[in-house]
Structures are given as C-alpha cells and as structure tokens.
All heavy atoms as atom14 arrays in JSON, in Angstrom:
{
  "sequence": "MESPFLSILTIVAVVLLVVVTGGIGYLTVADWRDRRRRDDDKRSSRSATPKRR",
  "atom14_mask": [
    [1, 1, 1, 1, 1, 1, 1, 1, 0, 0, 0, 0, 0, 0],
    [1, 1, 1, 1, 1, 1, 1, 1, 1, 0, 0, 0, 0, 0],
    [1, 1, 1, 1, 1, 1, 0, 0, 0, 0, 0, 0, 0, 0],
    [1, 1, 1, 1, 1, 1, 1, 0, 0, 0, 0, 0, 0, 0],
    [1, 1, 1, 1, 1, 1, 1, 1, 1, 1, 1, 0, 0, 0],
    [1, 1, 1, 1, 1, 1, 1, 1, 0, 0, 0, 0, 0, 0],
    [1, 1, 1, 1, 1, 1, 0, 0, 0, 0, 0, 0, 0, 0],
    [1, 1, 1, 1, 1, 1, 1, 1, 0, 0, 0, 0, 0, 0],
    [1, 1, 1, 1, 1, 1, 1, 1, 0, 0, 0, 0, 0, 0],
    [1, 1, 1, 1, 1, 1, 1, 0, 0, 0, 0, 0, 0, 0],
    [1, 1, 1, 1, 1, 1, 1, 1, 0, 0, 0, 0, 0, 0],
    [1, 1, 1, 1, 1, 1, 1, 0, 0, 0, 0, 0, 0, 0],
    [1, 1, 1, 1, 1, 0, 0, 0, 0, 0, 0, 0, 0, 0],
    [1, 1, 1, 1, 1, 1, 1, 0, 0, 0, 0, 0, 0, 0],
    [1, 1, 1, 1, 1, 1, 1, 0, 0, 0, 0, 0, 0, 0],
    [1, 1, 1, 1, 1, 1, 1, 1, 0, 0, 0, 0, 0, 0],
    [1, 1, 1, 1, 1, 1, 1, 1, 0, 0, 0, 0, 0, 0],
    [1, 1, 1, 1, 1, 1, 1, 0, 0, 0, 0, 0, 0, 0],
    [1, 1, 1, 1, 1, 1, 1, 0, 0, 0, 0, 0, 0, 0],
    [1, 1, 1, 1, 1, 1, 1, 0, 0, 0, 0, 0, 0, 0],
    [1, 1, 1, 1, 1, 1, 1, 0, 0, 0, 0, 0, 0, 0],
    [1, 1, 1, 1, 0, 0, 0, 0, 0, 0, 0, 0, 0, 0],
    [1, 1, 1, 1, 0, 0, 0, 0, 0, 0, 0, 0, 0, 0],
    [1, 1, 1, 1, 1, 1, 1, 1, 0, 0, 0, 0, 0, 0],
    [1, 1, 1, 1, 0, 0, 0, 0, 0, 0, 0, 0, 0, 0],
    [1, 1, 1, 1, 1, 1, 1, 1, 1, 1, 1, 1, 0, 0],
    [1, 1, 1, 1, 1, 1, 1, 1, 0, 0, 0, 0, 0, 0],
    [1, 1, 1, 1, 1, 1, 1, 0, 0, 0, 0, 0, 0, 0],
    [1, 1, 1, 1, 1, 1, 1, 0, 0, 0, 0, 0, 0, 0],
    [1, 1, 1, 1, 1, 0, 0, 0, 0, 0, 0, 0, 0, 0],
    [1, 1, 1, 1, 1, 1, 1, 1, 0, 0, 0, 0, 0, 0],
    [1, 1, 1, 1, 1, 1, 1, 1, 1, 1, 1, 1, 1, 1],
    [1, 1, 1, 1, 1, 1, 1, 1, 1, 1, 1, 0, 0, 0],
    [1, 1, 1, 1, 1, 1, 1, 1, 0, 0, 0, 0, 0, 0],
    [1, 1, 1, 1, 1, 1, 1, 1, 1, 1, 1, 0, 0, 0],
    [1, 1, 1, 1, 1, 1, 1, 1, 1, 1, 1, 0, 0, 0],
    [1, 1, 1, 1, 1, 1, 1, 1, 1, 1, 1, 0, 0, 0],
    [1, 1, 1, 1, 1, 1, 1, 1, 1, 1, 1, 0, 0, 0],
    [1, 1, 1, 1, 1, 1, 1, 1, 0, 0, 0, 0, 0, 0],
    [1, 1, 1, 1, 1, 1, 1, 1, 0, 0, 0, 0, 0, 0],
    [1, 1, 1, 1, 1, 1, 1, 1, 0, 0, 0, 0, 0, 0],
    [1, 1, 1, 1, 1, 1, 1, 1, 1, 0, 0, 0, 0, 0],
    [1, 1, 1, 1, 1, 1, 1, 1, 1, 1, 1, 0, 0, 0],
    [1, 1, 1, 1, 1, 1, 0, 0, 0, 0, 0, 0, 0, 0],
    [1, 1, 1, 1, 1, 1, 0, 0, 0, 0, 0, 0, 0, 0],
    [1, 1, 1, 1, 1, 1, 1, 1, 1, 1, 1, 0, 0, 0],
    [1, 1, 1, 1, 1, 1, 0, 0, 0, 0, 0, 0, 0, 0],
    [1, 1, 1, 1, 1, 0, 0, 0, 0, 0, 0, 0, 0, 0],
    [1, 1, 1, 1, 1, 1, 1, 0, 0, 0, 0, 0, 0, 0],
    [1, 1, 1, 1, 1, 1, 1, 0, 0, 0, 0, 0, 0, 0],
    [1, 1, 1, 1, 1, 1, 1, 1, 1, 0, 0, 0, 0, 0],
    [1, 1, 1, 1, 1, 1, 1, 1, 1, 1, 1, 0, 0, 0],
    [1, 1, 1, 1, 1, 1, 1, 1, 1, 1, 1, 0, 0, 0]
  ],
  "atom14_positions": [
    [[-26.73, 3.11, -67.36], [-25.53, 2.44, -67.8], [-24.36, 3.42, -67.79], [-24.48, 4.54, -68.26], [-25.75, 1.88, -69.2], [-24.63, 1.04, -69.66], [-25.29, -0.11, -70.86], [-23.82, -0.83, -71.39], [0.0, 0.0, 0.0], [0.0, 0.0, 0.0], [0.0, 0.0, 0.0], [0.0, 0.0, 0.0], [0.0, 0.0, 0.0], [0.0, 0.0, 0.0]],
    [[-23.26, 2.99, -67.24], [-22.09, 3.83, -67.1], [-21.28, 3.82, -68.4], [-21.12, 2.79, -69.02], [-21.23, 3.28, -65.95], [-20.53, 4.35, -65.16], [-19.78, 3.74, -64.0], [-20.38, 3.0, -63.21], [-18.58, 4.02, -63.93], [0.0, 0.0, 0.0], [0.0, 0.0, 0.0], [0.0, 0.0, 0.0], [0.0, 0.0, 0.0], [0.0, 0.0, 0.0]],
    [[-20.75, 4.97, -68.75], [-19.95, 5.02, -69.98], [-18.55, 4.49, -69.69], [-18.03, 4.63, -68.58], [-19.88, 6.44, -70.51], [-19.04, 7.22, -69.71], [0.0, 0.0, 0.0], [0.0, 0.0, 0.0], [0.0, 0.0, 0.0], [0.0, 0.0, 0.0], [0.0, 0.0, 0.0], [0.0, 0.0, 0.0], [0.0, 0.0, 0.0], [0.0, 0.0, 0.0]],
    [[-17.9, 3.87, -70.68], [-16.55, 3.33, -70.48], [-15.54, 4.44, -70.16], [-14.56, 4.21, -69.44], [-16.21, 2.66, -71.8], [-17.42, 2.68, -72.64], [-18.43, 3.56, -71.98], [0.0, 0.0, 0.0], [0.0, 0.0, 0.0], [0.0, 0.0, 0.0], [0.0, 0.0, 0.0], [0.0, 0.0, 0.0], [0.0, 0.0, 0.0], [0.0, 0.0, 0.0]],
    [[-15.77, 5.63, -70.67], [-14.86, 6.74, -70.39], [-14.82, 7.06, -68.9], [-13.74, 7.27, -68.34], [-15.29, 7.97, -71.2], [-14.46, 9.18, -70.92], [-13.15, 9.26, -71.39], [-14.96, 10.24, -70.18], [-12.37, 10.37, -71.13], [-14.19, 11.35, -69.92], [-12.89, 11.42, -70.4], [0.0, 0.0, 0.0], [0.0, 0.0, 0.0], [0.0, 0.0, 0.0]],
    [[-15.97, 7.08, -68.25], [-16.0, 7.38, -66.82], [-15.35, 6.26, -66.0], [-14.7, 6.53, -64.99], [-17.44, 7.61, -66.36], [-18.08, 8.91, -66.83], [-19.52, 9.0, -66.36], [-17.29, 10.1, -66.33], [0.0, 0.0, 0.0], [0.0, 0.0, 0.0], [0.0, 0.0, 0.0], [0.0, 0.0, 0.0], [0.0, 0.0, 0.0], [0.0, 0.0, 0.0]],
    [[-15.51, 5.03, -66.43], [-14.88, 3.91, -65.74], [-13.36, 4.01, -65.82], [-12.66, 3.83, -64.82], [-15.34, 2.58, -66.33], [-16.72, 2.42, -66.16], [0.0, 0.0, 0.0], [0.0, 0.0, 0.0], [0.0, 0.0, 0.0], [0.0, 0.0, 0.0], [0.0, 0.0, 0.0], [0.0, 0.0, 0.0], [0.0, 0.0, 0.0], [0.0, 0.0, 0.0]],
    [[-12.87, 4.29, -67.0], [-11.41, 4.42, -67.2], [-10.89, 5.61, -66.41], [-9.84, 5.53, -65.76], [-11.08, 4.54, -68.69], [-11.39, 3.22, -69.4], [-9.62, 4.93, -68.91], [-11.3, 3.29, -70.91], [0.0, 0.0, 0.0], [0.0, 0.0, 0.0], [0.0, 0.0, 0.0], [0.0, 0.0, 0.0], [0.0, 0.0, 0.0], [0.0, 0.0, 0.0]],
    [[-11.61, 6.7, -66.44], [-11.21, 7.89, -65.7], [-11.17, 7.63, -64.19], [-10.24, 8.07, -63.5], [-12.17, 9.04, -66.01], [-11.73, 10.44, -65.64], [-10.46, 10.81, -66.37], [-12.83, 11.42, -65.95], [0.0, 0.0, 0.0], [0.0, 0.0, 0.0], [0.0, 0.0, 0.0], [0.0, 0.0, 0.0], [0.0, 0.0, 0.0], [0.0, 0.0, 0.0]],
    [[-12.12, 6.88, -63.68], [-12.15, 6.54, -62.26], [-10.96, 5.65, -61.9], [-10.3, 5.88, -60.87], [-13.47, 5.82, -61.92], [-14.56, 6.66, -62.27], [-13.53, 5.48, -60.45], [0.0, 0.0, 0.0], [0.0, 0.0, 0.0], [0.0, 0.0, 0.0], [0.0, 0.0, 0.0], [0.0, 0.0, 0.0], [0.0, 0.0, 0.0], [0.0, 0.0, 0.0]],
    [[-10.67, 4.68, -62.73], [-9.54, 3.78, -62.47], [-8.22, 4.56, -62.49], [-7.36, 4.38, -61.62], [-9.52, 2.62, -63.48], [-10.71, 1.7, -63.21], [-8.22, 1.85, -63.41], [-10.94, 0.65, -64.28], [0.0, 0.0, 0.0], [0.0, 0.0, 0.0], [0.0, 0.0, 0.0], [0.0, 0.0, 0.0], [0.0, 0.0, 0.0], [0.0, 0.0, 0.0]],
    [[-8.06, 5.45, -63.47], [-6.85, 6.27, -63.55], [-6.73, 7.16, -62.31], [-5.64, 7.31, -61.74], [-6.85, 7.11, -64.85], [-5.76, 8.17, -64.83], [-6.69, 6.2, -66.06], [0.0, 0.0, 0.0], [0.0, 0.0, 0.0], [0.0, 0.0, 0.0], [0.0, 0.0, 0.0], [0.0, 0.0, 0.0], [0.0, 0.0, 0.0], [0.0, 0.0, 0.0]],
    [[-7.82, 7.74, -61.87], [-7.8, 8.61, -60.68], [-7.39, 7.82, -59.44], [-6.59, 8.29, -58.63], [-9.16, 9.25, -60.47], [0.0, 0.0, 0.0], [0.0, 0.0, 0.0], [0.0, 0.0, 0.0], [0.0, 0.0, 0.0], [0.0, 0.0, 0.0], [0.0, 0.0, 0.0], [0.0, 0.0, 0.0], [0.0, 0.0, 0.0], [0.0, 0.0, 0.0]],
    [[-7.91, 6.61, -59.28], [-7.56, 5.78, -58.12], [-6.09, 5.37, -58.18], [-5.37, 5.43, -57.16], [-8.49, 4.54, -58.04], [-7.98, 3.55, -57.02], [-9.91, 4.97, -57.71], [0.0, 0.0, 0.0], [0.0, 0.0, 0.0], [0.0, 0.0, 0.0], [0.0, 0.0, 0.0], [0.0, 0.0, 0.0], [0.0, 0.0, 0.0], [0.0, 0.0, 0.0]],
    [[-5.6, 5.0, -59.36], [-4.19, 4.61, -59.5], [-3.28, 5.79, -59.18], [-2.28, 5.65, -58.46], [-3.92, 4.06, -60.92], [-2.44, 3.93, -61.19], [-4.61, 2.72, -61.1], [0.0, 0.0, 0.0], [0.0, 0.0, 0.0], [0.0, 0.0, 0.0], [0.0, 0.0, 0.0], [0.0, 0.0, 0.0], [0.0, 0.0, 0.0], [0.0, 0.0, 0.0]],
    [[-3.61, 6.97, -59.69], [-2.8, 8.16, -59.39], [-2.83, 8.49, -57.91], [-1.81, 8.89, -57.34], [-3.29, 9.34, -60.22], [-2.92, 9.32, -61.69], [-3.59, 10.48, -62.42], [-1.42, 9.37, -61.87], [0.0, 0.0, 0.0], [0.0, 0.0, 0.0], [0.0, 0.0, 0.0], [0.0, 0.0, 0.0], [0.0, 0.0, 0.0], [0.0, 0.0, 0.0]],
    [[-3.96, 8.34, -57.28], [-4.07, 8.6, -55.85], [-3.17, 7.65, -55.06], [-2.47, 8.07, -54.13], [-5.52, 8.46, -55.39], [-5.82, 8.78, -53.94], [-5.54, 10.25, -53.66], [-7.26, 8.46, -53.63], [0.0, 0.0, 0.0], [0.0, 0.0, 0.0], [0.0, 0.0, 0.0], [0.0, 0.0, 0.0], [0.0, 0.0, 0.0], [0.0, 0.0, 0.0]],
    [[-3.16, 6.37, -55.45], [-2.31, 5.39, -54.77], [-0.84, 5.71, -54.99], [-0.03, 5.65, -54.06], [-2.66, 3.96, -55.24], [-1.61, 2.95, -54.79], [-4.04, 3.57, -54.76], [0.0, 0.0, 0.0], [0.0, 0.0, 0.0], [0.0, 0.0, 0.0], [0.0, 0.0, 0.0], [0.0, 0.0, 0.0], [0.0, 0.0, 0.0], [0.0, 0.0, 0.0]],
    [[-0.47, 6.09, -56.22], [0.93, 6.42, -56.52], [1.38, 7.64, -55.74], [2.47, 7.64, -55.14], [1.1, 6.63, -58.04], [2.46, 7.24, -58.36], [0.94, 5.3, -58.78], [0.0, 0.0, 0.0], [0.0, 0.0, 0.0], [0.0, 0.0, 0.0], [0.0, 0.0, 0.0], [0.0, 0.0, 0.0], [0.0, 0.0, 0.0], [0.0, 0.0, 0.0]],
    [[0.57, 8.68, -55.7], [0.95, 9.9, -54.98], [1.03, 9.63, -53.48], [1.97, 10.07, -52.81], [-0.06, 11.04, -55.28], [0.13, 12.21, -54.34], [0.1, 11.49, -56.72], [0.0, 0.0, 0.0], [0.0, 0.0, 0.0], [0.0, 0.0, 0.0], [0.0, 0.0, 0.0], [0.0, 0.0, 0.0], [0.0, 0.0, 0.0], [0.0, 0.0, 0.0]],
    [[0.1, 8.87, -52.94], [0.13, 8.53, -51.52], [1.37, 7.71, -51.19], [2.04, 7.94, -50.17], [-1.15, 7.77, -51.12], [-2.28, 8.58, -51.45], [-1.16, 7.45, -49.65], [0.0, 0.0, 0.0], [0.0, 0.0, 0.0], [0.0, 0.0, 0.0], [0.0, 0.0, 0.0], [0.0, 0.0, 0.0], [0.0, 0.0, 0.0], [0.0, 0.0, 0.0]],
    [[1.7, 6.76, -52.03], [2.9, 5.95, -51.82], [4.16, 6.8, -51.89], [5.1, 6.6, -51.12], [0.0, 0.0, 0.0], [0.0, 0.0, 0.0], [0.0, 0.0, 0.0], [0.0, 0.0, 0.0], [0.0, 0.0, 0.0], [0.0, 0.0, 0.0], [0.0, 0.0, 0.0], [0.0, 0.0, 0.0], [0.0, 0.0, 0.0], [0.0, 0.0, 0.0]],
    [[4.2, 7.75, -52.82], [5.36, 8.63, -52.93], [5.54, 9.5, -51.7], [6.65, 9.69, -51.21], [0.0, 0.0, 0.0], [0.0, 0.0, 0.0], [0.0, 0.0, 0.0], [0.0, 0.0, 0.0], [0.0, 0.0, 0.0], [0.0, 0.0, 0.0], [0.0, 0.0, 0.0], [0.0, 0.0, 0.0], [0.0, 0.0, 0.0], [0.0, 0.0, 0.0]],
    [[4.44, 10.02, -51.19], [4.52, 10.84, -49.99], [4.97, 9.99, -48.8], [5.8, 10.43, -47.99], [3.16, 11.51, -49.71], [2.9, 12.58, -50.76], [3.12, 12.12, -48.31], [1.51, 13.17, -50.7], [0.0, 0.0, 0.0], [0.0, 0.0, 0.0], [0.0, 0.0, 0.0], [0.0, 0.0, 0.0], [0.0, 0.0, 0.0], [0.0, 0.0, 0.0]],
    [[4.46, 8.78, -48.71], [4.9, 7.88, -47.64], [6.38, 7.57, -47.74], [7.11, 7.56, -46.74], [0.0, 0.0, 0.0], [0.0, 0.0, 0.0], [0.0, 0.0, 0.0], [0.0, 0.0, 0.0], [0.0, 0.0, 0.0], [0.0, 0.0, 0.0], [0.0, 0.0, 0.0], [0.0, 0.0, 0.0], [0.0, 0.0, 0.0], [0.0, 0.0, 0.0]],
    [[6.86, 7.31, -48.95], [8.28, 7.01, -49.16], [9.15, 8.2, -48.76], [10.16, 8.04, -48.07], [8.54, 6.64, -50.62], [10.01, 6.53, -50.93], [10.73, 5.41, -50.54], [10.68, 7.56, -51.59], [12.08, 5.31, -50.81], [12.02, 7.47, -51.85], [12.72, 6.34, -51.46], [14.06, 6.26, -51.72], [0.0, 0.0, 0.0], [0.0, 0.0, 0.0]],
    [[8.77, 9.4, -49.19], [9.56, 10.58, -48.84], [9.55, 10.84, -47.34], [10.57, 11.26, -46.77], [9.02, 11.8, -49.59], [9.26, 11.81, -51.1], [8.56, 13.0, -51.73], [10.74, 11.83, -51.4], [0.0, 0.0, 0.0], [0.0, 0.0, 0.0], [0.0, 0.0, 0.0], [0.0, 0.0, 0.0], [0.0, 0.0, 0.0], [0.0, 0.0, 0.0]],
    [[8.44, 10.59, -46.69], [8.36, 10.77, -45.24], [9.29, 9.81, -44.52], [10.03, 10.21, -43.6], [6.91, 10.59, -44.76], [6.08, 11.52, -45.45], [6.79, 10.79, -43.27], [0.0, 0.0, 0.0], [0.0, 0.0, 0.0], [0.0, 0.0, 0.0], [0.0, 0.0, 0.0], [0.0, 0.0, 0.0], [0.0, 0.0, 0.0], [0.0, 0.0, 0.0]],
    [[9.27, 8.55, -44.93], [10.13, 7.55, -44.29], [11.6, 7.85, -44.57], [12.44, 7.75, -43.68], [9.74, 6.13, -44.75], [10.78, 5.11, -44.33], [8.38, 5.76, -44.2], [0.0, 0.0, 0.0], [0.0, 0.0, 0.0], [0.0, 0.0, 0.0], [0.0, 0.0, 0.0], [0.0, 0.0, 0.0], [0.0, 0.0, 0.0], [0.0, 0.0, 0.0]],
    [[11.92, 8.26, -45.8], [13.31, 8.58, -46.15], [13.81, 9.77, -45.34], [14.95, 9.77, -44.86], [13.42, 8.85, -47.64], [0.0, 0.0, 0.0], [0.0, 0.0, 0.0], [0.0, 0.0, 0.0], [0.0, 0.0, 0.0], [0.0, 0.0, 0.0], [0.0, 0.0, 0.0], [0.0, 0.0, 0.0], [0.0, 0.0, 0.0], [0.0, 0.0, 0.0]],
    [[12.97, 10.79, -45.17], [13.36, 11.96, -44.39], [13.57, 11.59, -42.93], [14.54, 12.03, -42.3], [12.29, 13.04, -44.51], [12.66, 14.32, -43.78], [13.79, 14.8, -43.99], [11.82, 14.82, -43.01], [0.0, 0.0, 0.0], [0.0, 0.0, 0.0], [0.0, 0.0, 0.0], [0.0, 0.0, 0.0], [0.0, 0.0, 0.0], [0.0, 0.0, 0.0]],
    [[12.67, 10.77, -42.39], [12.82, 10.32, -41.0], [14.11, 9.52, -40.81], [14.84, 9.74, -39.85], [11.61, 9.44, -40.63], [11.75, 8.77, -39.31], [11.59, 9.32, -38.08], [12.08, 7.39, -39.09], [11.79, 8.36, -37.11], [12.1, 7.18, -37.71], [12.37, 6.33, -39.95], [12.4, 5.95, -37.17], [12.66, 5.1, -39.4], [12.68, 4.92, -38.03]],
    [[14.41, 8.64, -41.76], [15.62, 7.83, -41.67], [16.87, 8.7, -41.77], [17.83, 8.52, -41.0], [15.6, 6.8, -42.79], [16.66, 5.74, -42.69], [16.58, 4.77, -43.84], [16.66, 5.53, -45.1], [15.99, 5.23, -46.18], [15.16, 4.23, -46.2], [16.13, 5.95, -47.28], [0.0, 0.0, 0.0], [0.0, 0.0, 0.0], [0.0, 0.0, 0.0]],
    [[16.88, 9.68, -42.69], [18.03, 10.56, -42.83], [18.22, 11.43, -41.6], [19.34, 11.65, -41.16], [17.87, 11.45, -44.07], [18.0, 10.67, -45.36], [18.5, 9.51, -45.32], [17.58, 11.19, -46.41], [0.0, 0.0, 0.0], [0.0, 0.0, 0.0], [0.0, 0.0, 0.0], [0.0, 0.0, 0.0], [0.0, 0.0, 0.0], [0.0, 0.0, 0.0]],
    [[17.12, 11.93, -41.04], [17.22, 12.76, -39.84], [17.77, 11.94, -38.68], [18.6, 12.42, -37.9], [15.85, 13.34, -39.49], [15.93, 14.36, -38.37], [14.58, 14.98, -38.06], [14.02, 15.62, -39.25], [12.75, 15.44, -39.64], [11.94, 14.68, -38.95], [12.3, 16.05, -40.71], [0.0, 0.0, 0.0], [0.0, 0.0, 0.0], [0.0, 0.0, 0.0]],
    [[17.31, 10.71, -38.56], [17.81, 9.84, -37.5], [19.3, 9.55, -37.66], [20.06, 9.58, -36.69], [17.02, 8.53, -37.52], [17.14, 7.74, -36.24], [16.17, 6.61, -36.25], [16.93, 5.38, -36.31], [16.45, 4.2, -36.53], [15.18, 4.05, -36.74], [17.2, 3.14, -36.55], [0.0, 0.0, 0.0], [0.0, 0.0, 0.0], [0.0, 0.0, 0.0]],
    [[19.72, 9.33, -38.91], [21.13, 9.08, -39.19], [21.97, 10.3, -38.85], [23.06, 10.19, -38.27], [21.31, 8.68, -40.64], [22.71, 8.21, -40.97], [22.84, 7.79, -42.42], [21.94, 6.69, -42.71], [21.28, 6.55, -43.85], [21.42, 7.44, -44.81], [20.49, 5.52, -44.06], [0.0, 0.0, 0.0], [0.0, 0.0, 0.0], [0.0, 0.0, 0.0]],
    [[21.49, 11.51, -39.21], [22.23, 12.74, -38.89], [22.34, 12.93, -37.39], [23.4, 13.32, -36.88], [21.53, 13.94, -39.51], [22.02, 14.27, -40.91], [21.37, 15.54, -41.42], [20.13, 15.11, -42.08], [18.97, 15.75, -41.98], [18.86, 16.83, -41.28], [17.91, 15.29, -42.6], [0.0, 0.0, 0.0], [0.0, 0.0, 0.0], [0.0, 0.0, 0.0]],
    [[21.25, 12.68, -36.66], [21.3, 12.82, -35.21], [22.28, 11.82, -34.59], [23.01, 12.16, -33.67], [19.91, 12.62, -34.61], [18.97, 13.77, -34.93], [19.45, 14.84, -35.38], [17.75, 13.6, -34.75], [0.0, 0.0, 0.0], [0.0, 0.0, 0.0], [0.0, 0.0, 0.0], [0.0, 0.0, 0.0], [0.0, 0.0, 0.0], [0.0, 0.0, 0.0]],
    [[22.3, 10.6, -35.1], [23.25, 9.6, -34.59], [24.69, 10.03, -34.88], [25.58, 9.86, -34.04], [22.99, 8.23, -35.22], [21.72, 7.59, -34.7], [21.2, 8.06, -33.66], [21.25, 6.61, -35.32], [0.0, 0.0, 0.0], [0.0, 0.0, 0.0], [0.0, 0.0, 0.0], [0.0, 0.0, 0.0], [0.0, 0.0, 0.0], [0.0, 0.0, 0.0]],
    [[24.93, 10.6, -36.07], [26.27, 11.09, -36.4], [26.69, 12.23, -35.48], [27.84, 12.29, -35.04], [26.34, 11.54, -37.86], [26.31, 10.38, -38.83], [26.52, 9.22, -38.39], [26.06, 10.63, -40.03], [0.0, 0.0, 0.0], [0.0, 0.0, 0.0], [0.0, 0.0, 0.0], [0.0, 0.0, 0.0], [0.0, 0.0, 0.0], [0.0, 0.0, 0.0]],
    [[25.75, 13.13, -35.18], [26.06, 14.24, -34.28], [26.42, 13.71, -32.89], [27.37, 14.16, -32.27], [24.87, 15.19, -34.16], [24.74, 16.15, -35.29], [23.57, 17.07, -35.03], [23.29, 17.95, -36.23], [22.1, 18.79, -36.0], [0.0, 0.0, 0.0], [0.0, 0.0, 0.0], [0.0, 0.0, 0.0], [0.0, 0.0, 0.0], [0.0, 0.0, 0.0]],
    [[25.61, 12.75, -32.41], [25.87, 12.18, -31.08], [27.21, 11.48, -31.04], [27.96, 11.6, -30.08], [24.77, 11.22, -30.7], [23.62, 11.9, -30.03], [22.66, 10.91, -29.43], [21.32, 11.3, -29.89], [20.56, 10.58, -30.69], [20.94, 9.41, -31.12], [19.39, 11.02, -31.06], [0.0, 0.0, 0.0], [0.0, 0.0, 0.0], [0.0, 0.0, 0.0]],
    [[27.54, 10.73, -32.08], [28.81, 9.99, -32.07], [29.99, 10.94, -32.22], [31.05, 10.69, -31.64], [28.83, 8.94, -33.19], [28.81, 9.56, -34.45], [0.0, 0.0, 0.0], [0.0, 0.0, 0.0], [0.0, 0.0, 0.0], [0.0, 0.0, 0.0], [0.0, 0.0, 0.0], [0.0, 0.0, 0.0], [0.0, 0.0, 0.0], [0.0, 0.0, 0.0]],
    [[29.84, 12.03, -32.96], [30.96, 12.98, -33.1], [31.15, 13.77, -31.81], [32.26, 14.13, -31.46], [30.73, 13.93, -34.27], [29.64, 14.78, -34.02], [0.0, 0.0, 0.0], [0.0, 0.0, 0.0], [0.0, 0.0, 0.0], [0.0, 0.0, 0.0], [0.0, 0.0, 0.0], [0.0, 0.0, 0.0], [0.0, 0.0, 0.0], [0.0, 0.0, 0.0]],
    [[30.07, 14.0, -31.08], [30.2, 14.69, -29.78], [30.91, 13.82, -28.77], [31.74, 14.28, -28.02], [28.81, 15.04, -29.23], [28.34, 16.38, -29.66], [27.13, 16.77, -28.84], [26.11, 17.27, -29.78], [24.82, 17.05, -29.69], [24.35, 16.33, -28.7], [24.0, 17.53, -30.57], [0.0, 0.0, 0.0], [0.0, 0.0, 0.0], [0.0, 0.0, 0.0]],
    [[30.6, 12.55, -28.77], [31.24, 11.67, -27.78], [32.67, 11.35, -28.17], [33.47, 11.01, -27.32], [30.43, 10.37, -27.64], [30.44, 9.67, -28.86], [0.0, 0.0, 0.0], [0.0, 0.0, 0.0], [0.0, 0.0, 0.0], [0.0, 0.0, 0.0], [0.0, 0.0, 0.0], [0.0, 0.0, 0.0], [0.0, 0.0, 0.0], [0.0, 0.0, 0.0]],
    [[33.04, 11.5, -29.44], [34.4, 11.2, -29.88], [35.35, 12.34, -29.59], [36.54, 12.13, -29.43], [34.41, 10.88, -31.37], [0.0, 0.0, 0.0], [0.0, 0.0, 0.0], [0.0, 0.0, 0.0], [0.0, 0.0, 0.0], [0.0, 0.0, 0.0], [0.0, 0.0, 0.0], [0.0, 0.0, 0.0], [0.0, 0.0, 0.0], [0.0, 0.0, 0.0]],
    [[34.84, 13.57, -29.52], [35.72, 14.71, -29.25], [35.97, 14.82, -27.76], [35.03, 14.72, -26.96], [35.09, 16.04, -29.76], [33.77, 16.15, -29.23], [35.04, 16.09, -31.27], [0.0, 0.0, 0.0], [0.0, 0.0, 0.0], [0.0, 0.0, 0.0], [0.0, 0.0, 0.0], [0.0, 0.0, 0.0], [0.0, 0.0, 0.0], [0.0, 0.0, 0.0]],
    [[37.22, 15.01, -27.39], [37.51, 15.11, -25.96], [36.96, 16.42, -25.39], [36.94, 17.45, -26.06], [39.04, 15.11, -25.9], [39.48, 15.48, -27.27], [38.39, 15.08, -28.21], [0.0, 0.0, 0.0], [0.0, 0.0, 0.0], [0.0, 0.0, 0.0], [0.0, 0.0, 0.0], [0.0, 0.0, 0.0], [0.0, 0.0, 0.0], [0.0, 0.0, 0.0]],
    [[36.52, 16.36, -24.15], [35.95, 17.55, -23.5], [37.09, 18.39, -22.93], [38.05, 17.87, -22.37], [35.0, 17.15, -22.39], [33.77, 16.47, -22.93], [32.8, 16.19, -21.82], [31.57, 15.53, -22.4], [30.58, 15.24, -21.38], [0.0, 0.0, 0.0], [0.0, 0.0, 0.0], [0.0, 0.0, 0.0], [0.0, 0.0, 0.0], [0.0, 0.0, 0.0]],
    [[36.96, 19.69, -23.07], [37.97, 20.61, -22.53], [37.63, 20.96, -21.1], [36.48, 21.08, -20.73], [38.02, 21.89, -23.37], [38.49, 21.65, -24.77], [38.56, 22.95, -25.5], [38.97, 22.72, -26.88], [39.05, 23.65, -27.78], [38.73, 24.89, -27.47], [39.44, 23.38, -28.99], [0.0, 0.0, 0.0], [0.0, 0.0, 0.0], [0.0, 0.0, 0.0]],
    [[38.63, 21.19, -20.34], [38.41, 21.59, -18.94], [38.84, 22.99, -18.71], [39.64, 23.57, -19.24], [39.17, 20.67, -18.0], [38.56, 19.32, -17.98], [39.24, 18.5, -16.95], [38.52, 17.24, -16.83], [38.59, 16.48, -15.8], [39.36, 16.81, -14.78], [37.95, 15.38, -15.74], [0.0, 0.0, 0.0], [0.0, 0.0, 0.0], [0.0, 0.0, 0.0]]
  ]
}
C-alpha cells in the first residue's frame, strides 16, 4: 500500500515538471519572436537608408 505522502509528492513533482517545461517553452518562443522582430527591423532600416555611391 502506497503512503499518501508519496502520492502527494509525486503529484507535486509532476506539476512542477509541467510548469518548468512550459516556462522554458514560453521563453524559447518569446526569444525566437523577439529575434525575428529585430531581424525584420534591421532589414527594413537597411532598405530605408539610401545607398551611397
């Protein structure tokens, strides 16, 4: 028979694992989105500046 303490501890461990994994996923997507936005801004600022001859 399993003790209630181990059951609660297992549930808490699984919940924390899901929360940490979700946080890492969120930060990865946010970093990718910000990097993409910065690259787009660089490209648009390059095309807006006139080229010197």
